[in-house]
Phi, psi and omega in degrees: 000136180283129179286140173288146185236020182261150178294145175271079185270120186290137177272086181233158181290345176301327179295317180297318180294317178294323178296316178298319181295320186266328186261330186228044185295338183263353179297147194262145171236125185245133176234143173247124181282171180299329180276004178091352180293134179267128177243141184235140175214188183226166176296326177298314180293320180295320180296323177293317180290328176296322176296317177300318180295318178300316178298318181296316180295320177297321179294332178278000176098009179288126183247172176305130179089347178292146180266129176242119184267151170239142174230089194202158173278182178279109176200174187296325177302314179298321178295325176300320177293322176305322183280316191284314191295308180293325185285345174270358179098355175277182184238122178283129176234108181273117179276134181278106186291354179264358176280165178289155175304325179296316178294321180296319177298317179298312184295313181297324177289317181299319179281345183060050179297132180260334181223143173237127173256120193228143170294141178304322182292344182257008177300322176300324177292315178302320182298336183282344182226349185301320183297341179270006182239098186287342184282343184289121180258329184220145173238124180248126188252126173271107193261145173238007180221177178260012180298140181296146178275153175295150179305134179090344177278150185248143179275124183303309184293322179295322177298313182293323183297335183271001187245166179279154177274007174241143181224135179280089186294129181286160173281120188250146173281128182297341179265008177279159183293139178242317186217144169244127170238142179256146174295165186283350172072033179285341177232081183093187181296146175302146180249143180273129177246120186257111178274139175269167172302315182300312182296323181289320177297314180296320177298318179299310179298323180297314183285343176280350178300145183303319183274005175253251175269327174075039178291129180225174185299330183274000182276159171236114193250129177244099174279102172285328175302134187295150177291347175268006180246095178050050176057036183051042179060023178083001185293322177301319179289329175297321178291320177300320181292319188260346185076020177293147175297133184244125180245121185245120194276355183064206185275353183273095187245019175289157188301316182294318179297319180293319179296320177299317180294318179298319181286313184294321184266001179057052181296139176252329180231127176228147186221134178192173180280162184305324182298325176296313185287330175298318177296320179295317179298320180297317179294318178298322178295326180282334184224064182296137177083355182286323184252128180276101179250028186293339179276344185290121175245345180220118172249100186274128180236129178206187180096323172197169186296135177273130179298133177305326179297327177288316178302314180294320181298316178299318185285310187284326184265338185225001176067028183247133181267128175267133175249112184274132178229161177221146176182187181211160175306321180292353183242015170078356009242357195284132178239324183209163183218138188263060171272152179274119181293153186304319184289353177261003174304144180101356174297149174287175184303320181294318180293320179293321178297321180299323178289313184293338180274353174284177175274002174087191180249158187296143175287169173302144179071013170234130179244148185229152169204162173227146190227160176268188185295341180263009181072018175282129180290128185269156179288150177273072185250001178080358181233328182291123183261133178199176181281132179283133174237146185223158168209157181169183188289340179233031176255134182298144176261349176187166173274161175304135181064023172058035178283151175048058181294346180293348178285353178243140179281167179296331180263017167092018177262148177268131179274112187284334186084000177267130174269122190222169159245152172236135179256180186285354172264001179089001183286133179265132173236113180283123177268332180180166161280146182302329180279348182252345182300140183262122182253102185251113181059031179087355179253147181273139172239130181276114178294329182296313180296322178296316179300316180298320180293319179294319182287353174280350175289133187297341181268353188263130175268311180219152174211138175230126182252135183217169184275130171253148180290139181222134185296323184268312189261004181076301177224145172220152183285138170240138181250123171264125191235134172248122180272153176293148179306131178082358181257155178228149174196138180262172176301320178295320178301315182291320179298318179293324179297327183275342182302129179086345179275328183222164176303141186301323183287350175280338192293145183302144175275344180204156176233142171235133181259123186230166181280326178203141176286130177302145184235155172281180179294343180251015174090003178278158177295133181263087185286336177301322179292321178296321178295323177299321186279323194231002188295338178271004185302318184290330179290338182271352183285000000 
């Protein structure tokens, strides 16, 4: 047998931090504070401050494998923690500030967090759950005011000021834990997903590929997606790897503030959930030409299905291309990307839109299949609907503490819970979440397709379709609709709009007009709440 002759070079995040320090020390990181003030720093400065933070945490007793939590918005301080904690051998745990205090107490206890690094503005939230977490030994506050700290709390800047800008980085196992992210907990308690250095490095390299997101040194990247949501889809580490300019928006996530930031900082790549982009599209429609977005080449949308009407609206009215992506916390999170393959060039506008509105095809190192209720693998014919299963280099093999093992098949695939079709080009089309699919008279109705059709009406801003109880058919669709400001549409108008677009038996039996669709902690539509409020509506008719 021929001996291998290559170095056994560990795939750890320490390499990315060292690369940023030596190759891109002048590359810029921009943060916007809650008061709107723009602060600027560089990768060189961040790497030095990350060393100070690592030294400070070590002095506080943080050891290899200890969990250090962050409770913070997207800003350079948070990015310093992204750099420092995993590279010192500890484990970064990003707490989702949009979860309930009860869930936060559960998650911090479950992860056994020993230290919490928290934004000063989020101290009231921390106070609501800290007493329920016995493992927390230290609280470090990132301050924006001169207000006195509570006894026992530590000042972030004072801690760093007392430390050296050099840190003796330990030799790390690439398969050791680097980051913990928790699922959003829409079906039961949140589950912990533990990313390794190896999986995170491979995910970073994967999303930097040209045919995926394609982050490069000349890019300016704006992750609107929170850094507490699946590592902001891996974009901070992609920027660390490539030296791309990183723009962090802080807590001001309204459409106008984001558009100002995109224009002023000459953003090339921006990423967020559909609800963010729907708001941005509405502002652009109201004020065309006001914001210079000429540098933007990638508007990444994920988290839930993007309505085709939104994709088309950005392109036809504003010349902006939407790049649809799909993934899950359990997948680090990216699984697929909706780029149009070369052999499909030449499609007409309608055909290209149909491709861009899918969830795309799997990235390298991610494999997909879909199965029926008996675990029979279904054909890739574009029509057979079944549950999507995945496996790959950055896909979780189990949850922390081995919870809910039924989510994995006997042959090692992860059950996503998404009901999809797969076509012969590999494109995934999500028809529904398994918990949201509407079963009417034994037949499936896709709430996603219904929502997309309703949102193509010019007066509709948002629509969420969910199952209502029905005496004859068991379940029938109900549509919750949010109209655009100043627009009107009746139930009859929407019903006429849908005629001929979908099978007649798919059409909603009722509409409810609301001010805003309830959302999960990560910005997705919270259909469980809609079902609680309105699922008996049809029985009352």
